[in-house]
C-alpha positions as CSV (number, residue, x, y, z in Angstrom):
1,M,88.6,134.5,101.2
2,V,87.9,136.3,104.4
3,Q,90.5,137.7,106.8
4,V,89.7,138.0,110.5
5,L,91.5,139.8,113.4
6,C,92.8,136.9,115.5
7,L,93.5,133.2,115.4
8,Q,90.8,132.2,117.9
9,L,88.1,134.1,115.9
10,S,89.3,132.5,112.7
11,Y,89.1,129.0,114.2
12,E,85.7,129.5,115.9
13,T,84.2,131.0,112.7
14,A,85.6,128.2,110.5
15,K,84.2,125.7,113.0
16,G,80.8,127.3,112.8
17,L,80.8,127.3,109.1
18,F,81.8,123.6,109.0
19,A,78.8,122.9,111.3
20,R,76.6,124.6,108.7
21,L,78.1,122.4,105.9
22,V,80.3,125.2,104.4
23,M,83.7,123.8,103.6
24,T,86.6,126.1,104.4
25,A,90.4,125.8,104.5
26,G,93.3,127.8,106.0
27,T,96.0,129.3,103.9
28,L,99.7,128.5,104.0
29,V,100.8,132.0,104.9
30,N,98.1,133.3,107.1
31,A,96.0,131.3,109.6
32,K,93.7,134.2,110.1
33,T,92.4,133.9,106.5
34,I,89.4,131.6,105.9
35,R,89.3,130.3,102.4
36,F,86.0,128.8,101.0
37,E,86.2,125.4,99.3
38,P,86.0,124.2,96.6
39,T,87.2,127.1,94.6
40,A,84.9,126.4,91.7
41,V,82.3,128.7,90.2
42,I,79.1,128.7,92.3
43,S,75.7,130.1,91.7
44,E,74.4,133.4,93.1
45,Q,72.0,131.5,95.4
46,D,75.0,129.4,96.8
47,I,76.8,132.7,97.5
48,K,73.8,134.0,99.4
49,D,73.5,130.8,101.4
50,V,77.2,131.0,102.3
51,I,76.9,134.6,103.4
52,S,73.8,133.7,105.5
53,R,75.6,130.8,107.2
54,M,78.7,133.0,107.8
55,D,76.5,135.6,109.5
56,E,75.1,132.8,111.7
57,A,78.6,131.4,112.5
58,L,79.9,134.9,113.3
59,A,77.0,135.5,115.7
60,D,77.7,132.2,117.5
61,T,81.4,133.1,117.7
62,K,80.6,136.5,119.1
63,K,78.5,134.9,121.8
64,E,81.1,132.2,122.6
65,L,84.0,134.6,122.8
66,N,82.0,137.4,124.5
67,V,83.0,140.0,122.0
């Protein structure tokens, strides 16, 4: 799980991850938390791929929101 500062940042980042084929979900208690799906055990390479895709999604979100 990753927690971000505001709802718009959370939404845009999750949208960017989805566009990069990374499944995410919100949580019941905090919409600013991005949860990665499925919650199964994944390989180290998969973790590296997700981190790389998250970096790309965050860079796009930064440009889109001018932050």
